[in-house]
N, C-alpha and C positions, 0 to 999 in steps of 0.2 A: 675385688673391692667394689667394682661397679655393681655387681650382683647384690652385694650386701646393702649398698646404698638404695637400690631399688626396693629391696625388702623393707628397709627402714621407712622409706617414703610410703610404701603401701600400708604398713602398719599405722603410720601417722594418719594417713587418710582414713583408714578404717576406724581408728580411735576417734578422729574428728567427727566422722559420720555417726558413730555410736553416741557421742556426747551431744551432737545436734539432735539426734533422734530422742534421747532421754530428756533433754532440757527444753527443746523448742518445738518438737513435733506434737500437734494437738492430740489429746486423748478423747476418743469419742465413745459414747455409749447410748443405749436406747432407754427411753423412759424419762422419769423425773430428774430434776436437778440433784447433784450430789451435795450432801450436807455434812459438814464436819464441825464438831464443837471443840473449842480450845478452852480448857479449864485453867484456873489459877495454878501457877507453878509448873505447867507443862512446857518443856523446852522444845527445840527444833527436832530432836530425835523422836519424841512422842508425837509431835504434830505430823512429822513425816510418816510415821507408822499409821496414824489415822487416815491420812490422805491415800496411802497405798491400799489400805484395807477397804476404803470406800471406792477404789477404782478410779480415783481422780488423777493420780500420777503413776508412772511405770516403775520408778525406782525411789525408794526411801533414802538410799545412800546418796543418790544424785541430789535430792532435795536438801539433805543435811549439808552436803558439800557446798552447794550454791548459796545456801542461806548463810553459812559461816564465811564464805569467800566474799560475799557482798555485804556482810554485817547486817543482813536483814533479819537474822535470828533474834536480834535484840529489839526488833520493832514489831514482832508479831504479838497482837494483843488478845486478851481473853475475849471470846465471843463465839457466835454461831455464824459459820461461813457457808454460803450457797454457791455452787459452781455449775455452770452450764456445760453440756457436752461440747467438745471442741476446744477445751482449755488446755494450754500447754503447761508444763511444770514451771517454767519461768514466769508465765502469766499468773499462775496460781500464787506463787511466792510474792510477786510484785503486788498483787491484790491484797494479800494478807499483811503485807508490811507497809501499805499505804496509810497516810494520816487518818483517813476515814474508814479504815479496815475494821470490820466487826460492828460498826455503828448501826444501830437499829432505830428507826423513827417510830415513836409511839404517838399516835394521833387520837386525842380524846375529843369527840364531837361535842358541840354545845348542847346542853340539856342532858348529858350523860350523868347517871348516878354513880356513887362510889362503887356499887356492885358491878355496874357496867364497865367502869374503868378497870376494876380489878380483873375482870374477864379478859379485857383487851391486853392488859399487862401480862397476864398468864400466857395468852396465845402468842404474843409477839416477843416477849422478853423472858419467858420461863419463870415469871414471878409467882410465888405462892399466893393465889387469890384469897384464900381464907385468912392468911396472915395479913394481907393488904387491908381487907375489910376490918379485921380485928384491931389492927393498929389505928385505923382511922376512927375507930369508936372507943379507943383507949383514952380515958379522960386525962390521965397523967401525961401521955404523949401529946394529946391535943393542946393541953394547957402549956406544955413546954414550948410550943410554937407561938404562944401568945394569943391563942384562940380560946375564949372562955365559953365554950359550947359543949354539948354532949358528943358531938362528932364533927368531922371535917366536911360533911356534906355541904356543898356550896362553896367551899374554900379551895377546891382543886380546879385551877383554871383550865378550861378546855382549849387546847392548842396542840401543836406538834413539838415533841421533845426528843432529844437524842440520848440514847442509852446504849449499854452493852448487854449482851445476853447474860442472864443470871444475876442481874443487878439486884441488890436487896430492896425489898418493898419499901423500906424507910426512905431510901434515896429517891425513889420515884415520887413518893408522897411529898417529900420536902421540896423537890424541884418544882412540882406542880403548885405547891403552896406559894413558893417564891414567885411563880408566874402570876398567881392571883394578886399578891401584894403589889407587883409591878403594874398590873392592869388597873388595880384599884387606885393607885397613886395618880395614874394618868387621868382617870375618870373624875376624881374629886378635885382636880386642879381648877375646874370651872365652877365648883360649888361655892356659894356665898360664904357659908360658915362650915367648912369641912370638919372642924373639931366637934361640932354638935351632931354630926350624922351618926345614926345608930346602924352600924355595919350589919348586924345580925338581921334587923328588920328589912333593910334594903336588899340584902342578899335573898331573904325569904320571898319578898315581893318579886324580885327579879327572876327567881326560880319558877314562880307561878306564871309570869309573863312568858318565860322561855318555853315552858311546856304547853302553853295554850296556842302559841302561834310562831311560825318560822318566817313570817312575812315582815320585813323591816317596817313598812309603813303602818302596820297594825299594832306593833309593840306598844307605842305610846298610847294608843286607844284602849288596849287591854289594860294597861297600867292605870289609865284614867278611870276605867270602870271599877277596878278593885280599890283604888284610892277613894273614890266617891262612896262606894259601899261601906268602906271602913268609917268614913266620916259621918254617914247618916245612920250607921248601925245596922246595915243589912248583912246577912251572911254572904260570904264570897261565892259559895256554891261553885267551886272550881273542881271539875271532874278529875284532873290529874292528881289532886291531893288524895282523893279516894283510891285511885289506882296505886299511888305510892303506899297508902296505908294497907292495901290488900297484898302488897308485895310485887308491884310492877306487872300485874297480870295484863296480857295483851288483848283480852276479850273486851267486847263492848260492855259498858256498865249497865246493870239492870236496876230495877226499882229497889230490890232488896239490898243491893250493894251500897246504895246511898244511905242506908240505915246502919252500915257497919260502924260499930263503936270504936273510935280512935280519936285521939287529940288532933290528928291530921285531917279528919273528915270535916271539911268546911261547909258541909250541908247541915251537920249537927251542931257545930261549934261556931261561935262568932269570932271575928278578928282573924289575924294571921295564924297559920299553923305554928307549932313550936319551933320550927326551923325550916331551912331550905329543903325542897324535895328533889333537887338536882343541882348540877353545877352550871350556872348560867354564864353566857359569854358577855362580851362588852356591850353589844347592842341592847340586850335585856337589862343589864345593869344601868345603862344610861336612861332607858325608858322608865325604870323604877324610880330613878332620881328626878326625871323630868317628864311627868305624864302630860298628855294633851289637855287642852282647855275645852272640853266639851261637857255635855250633860248626859252622856250615855250611862245606862245602868245595866244593860243586857247585851249579850251577843250570842249568836248561834252560828254553827258551821254551815257554810253555803254549799258544801259538797265538792267544791273545787280547790280546797286547801285554804280558802280564806274564810272570813266571817261577815255576818251582817249585824250591824250595831243599831240598837234602839234606845230611845230615851224612856219609854213607858212600857209597862207590862203588856198593855193592849197591843201596842205596835209589835212587840216581841212575839206575842202569841200569833198575831196575823202572819208574821214572817215564817214562823214554824209551820203553820197551816199551809201556806203557799208552797213551801219547800216539799212538804209531804205530798201535796197534790201533784207537783211536778215529777216527783219520783215514782208516782203510781202510773203516770202516763207512758 
């Protein structure tokens, strides 16, 4: 009897050791993080198989048992999960069943175009970038949001948003548009007559400001230059509008580029371009609404990320000449 008891105890200790090993002992591997995608409708059994195949856990059966025992199997969400070497089965399950499990943060920078955001959404969320751009340019969809423009360029507010892997392009677009509406409501609170504001024109102006400078103190000055040029009938001569017309080329603009025929080319056309050339942030929107009170008509990049502003063409040309001489030294 005593001998049987010893054997039972030994088996219990062995079973406990095996369970501890399978559930709590870290799994290590060489190289990159292990990545597993959980798709819609996949239960604990399929998820366990994915994890086992990826080498993240030792036993699919142990994962299924623990998931059902702890009721975590009902909490695993659709998403893309990344695991570092040294993760145990219990840690993997806890991570996948946590409230923030599978959440991916999409960050759209200020000044990003629809095409740029589409690329970011593709890389981080698995969104079809072509479908994203096409939907943003679908007039019926755009109008359904209450935007009466040819596209949503300018209406996707640059910020950080939480999504899950494989989210539909429509959901990303709609959430970013809500972000714009919220930001716009905050900005116009200080406007004297908010009902008379032309949203499209302000957005377009803000997009020019956004693409011309990233320095907060300069935004109102750039805005003032463009507002003044519009008032006296000067062409805006905004380089980023030509770059946008050319398809966001990264090369420096040449003399022939400035002759490129497009309604967005503000060297050839007077007034604002037909619509925004990017998605501006709050600072640019505020600057578009509240330009500085100066008489500047020109500005040129100073080579350090900022600009030199001038009131006359003569002053402007002298600054350009001085900068060229300094660069030749």
